[in-house]
N, C-alpha and C positions, 0 to 999 in steps of 0.2 A: 549535425550538434545537437544538444540536448535541447527537450522542449521545454515549455512552460510547467508549471507548478500545476497539477490538477487535483480538486480538491474532492475526496473520497467522500469523506464522513465530516461534518460539523454539527457543533452544537449552538444552541441558542440559549442565551439568561442563564438559568441554574441547572440546564440538562446536563445529564453526565449519561455515556454510553461505555460500557464493558465491551472489546473487543474479543471476539472467540476465536476468529479463524481469519485468514486473508489467503487467498489466490488469485496469481494473476493468468487470466484468461489473452495467450499472444492467439491472435486468430491468422497470423501470417505462414509464413513457409519457415521461416529463418528465424535462430535465437535473438534475444534483446537483452540488454542489461537496464534495471530500473533501480531507481533507489526510492525507500519508503521515508517518510516524517511526520514525526507526529509534533505538532506547534513550530515547526521548521527546525525542528532537532532530528539528525537522521537516526532511524532506529534500525534501518538496512543502507548500509553504504552502496554497496551493488550488489543486487541478484539479477541471477542468469533465469531468461525467462525462456525455457524452450516452446514450441510449439505447442498448442493444448491449454487445458487450463488444469495448472499445478499448482500444488500449497508452495508459499512463499519461503524460501532458504536464504539463508546467509551467505556471502561469497565464497564461505567456509564451507558450505554444505550443510550446517548446522541448521537445525528448525528455528523460525522466530519465534521469540521468547512470550508467550501469550498466559494471561489476557494483559491488553493495556487499555487504558481508559481515555477515553477523548472528552473533553469540553470544550467550552466558547473560548477557551486559551490556545487546546491542543488540536486543531482540526488533524486529519489525518489527511495527507497529502502523497503522492507519488509525482516522482518525472522520468522520462525514458533516456536514457544518456548514448543508449545505442541500439538501431533497429528502426524500424518504423511505427512512430508514435499513436498511430489511428489504428494499428491492430492492437493496441494494448487498454485493458480492462481490466482495473482491479477490482476485485472479489471480495467483499466484506461480510461477515455472517458478526451482529452488534445485539446486545441489549439494552435496552434504556434502562438506568438503573437509579435515576432521579432525575425529576421535570422542575 
């Protein structure tokens, strides 16, 4: 089954982060499927994560629409839907734009 949501980036108080890039590092040998959320709203419903460190794409193969912004109300989280959850790491390139 699916694992619990994992928080990758969260802000405190008035901080705002601009997310420039997201990749998924799948350390396992088998593909996995992940979902990515901003504030609990799915921004990628199902993305296939092949072994290796690859940019996140949507289920249709389209690139993720970036940038996106993370604030105190919209933490960036992900969930592994299939595959070995401990093999997954979401890598995020972000810039703090407000403090």
